[in-house]
C-alpha positions as CSV (number, residue, x, y, z in Angstrom):
1,M,-46.7,1.9,40.1
2,Q,-47.8,4.6,42.3
3,I,-47.7,2.6,45.5
4,F,-43.8,2.2,44.9
5,K,-43.3,6.0,45.0
6,V,-44.9,6.1,48.3
7,I,-42.7,3.5,50.0
8,E,-39.6,5.1,48.5
9,E,-40.7,8.4,49.9
10,A,-41.5,6.4,53.2
11,I,-38.0,5.1,53.5
12,A,-36.3,8.3,52.0
13,K,-37.9,10.8,54.3
14,P,-38.2,8.2,57.9
15,P,-40.0,9.0,60.5
16,I,-36.4,7.8,62.7
17,P,-33.2,7.4,61.0
18,H,-31.9,4.0,60.4
19,E,-29.0,3.4,63.0
20,P,-27.8,-0.2,62.5
21,Y,-25.8,-0.8,65.8
22,K,-30.1,0.1,67.2
23,Q,-32.0,-1.8,64.9
24,S,-31.8,-4.5,61.9
25,L,-32.7,-2.8,58.3
26,K,-35.7,-5.1,58.4
27,A,-37.0,-3.9,61.5
28,W,-36.5,-0.2,60.5
29,A,-38.4,-0.5,56.8
30,M,-41.0,-2.3,58.8
31,Y,-41.7,0.2,61.3
32,C,-41.4,3.5,58.3
33,L,-43.8,1.3,56.0
34,R,-46.2,0.9,59.3
35,D,-45.8,4.4,59.9
36,K,-47.3,5.5,56.4
37,G,-50.5,3.1,57.1
38,F,-49.5,-0.2,55.4
39,I,-50.4,-3.3,56.6
40,V,-46.9,-5.3,57.1
41,V,-47.2,-9.3,57.3
42,Y,-45.0,-12.0,57.5
43,A,-44.0,-13.9,54.2
44,Q,-42.4,-17.1,54.0
45,N,-40.1,-16.5,51.0
46,A,-39.3,-12.6,51.7
47,D,-38.4,-10.8,54.9
48,F,-41.7,-9.2,54.9
49,A,-45.1,-8.4,52.6
50,I,-47.3,-5.6,52.6
51,E,-51.2,-6.4,52.2
52,R,-53.4,-4.3,50.0
53,K,-57.2,-4.5,49.6
54,R,-58.5,-6.6,46.6
55,E,-54.4,-7.2,45.6
56,E,-51.7,-9.3,45.7
57,K,-49.3,-8.8,48.3
58,L,-45.9,-7.0,47.9
59,Y,-43.2,-9.1,48.9
60,F,-39.5,-7.5,50.3
61,K,-36.1,-8.3,51.3
62,V,-33.9,-6.0,52.8
63,S,-30.0,-6.0,51.9
64,N,-27.4,-4.0,54.4
65,S,-25.2,-3.5,51.4
66,P,-25.9,-3.0,47.4
67,D,-22.7,-5.4,47.4
68,D,-24.6,-8.2,49.0
69,L,-27.8,-8.4,46.3
70,P,-27.7,-11.6,44.2
71,D,-26.5,-11.4,40.7
72,D,-29.8,-12.6,40.0
73,L,-32.4,-10.4,41.3
74,D,-36.0,-12.1,41.6
75,D,-38.7,-10.0,39.4
76,S,-41.4,-10.8,42.0
77,I,-39.6,-8.8,44.9
78,S,-39.1,-5.5,45.7
79,W,-35.7,-4.9,47.5
80,I,-34.6,-2.2,50.4
81,V,-31.3,-1.7,50.2
82,W,-29.1,-0.2,52.7
83,D,-25.8,2.1,51.8
84,N,-23.6,2.4,54.4
85,A,-21.3,5.0,52.1
86,T,-24.3,7.6,51.9
87,K,-26.2,6.4,54.7
88,N,-29.3,5.9,52.8
89,A,-31.6,3.1,51.8
90,S,-33.1,2.8,48.9
91,L,-35.9,1.0,46.9
92,I,-35.3,-1.3,43.9
93,P,-39.1,-2.0,43.1
94,Q,-40.3,-5.4,41.5
95,K,-40.9,-5.8,37.7
96,V,-44.7,-4.7,37.1
97,D,-45.5,-6.1,33.6
């Protein structure tokens, strides 16, 4: 899906670097997505969601380490994962039929 490429670019080339001692990964990711023009909203069963016109919301969770990811990832949720070793965030997009 094209939207995941835009989201991946937003976190790969962020407007500000993620500094874990200054802001949470969730706050940083939400800022990066808002900076790209996404409407970021509250989500009950995820860390946040992105609203899209005439389409379903996309739900996101964040993880401060690849090691903290659950073994059974929910296919309906995308993940933004921080890798402290490389100081980069990556996107694990939800499964799309």
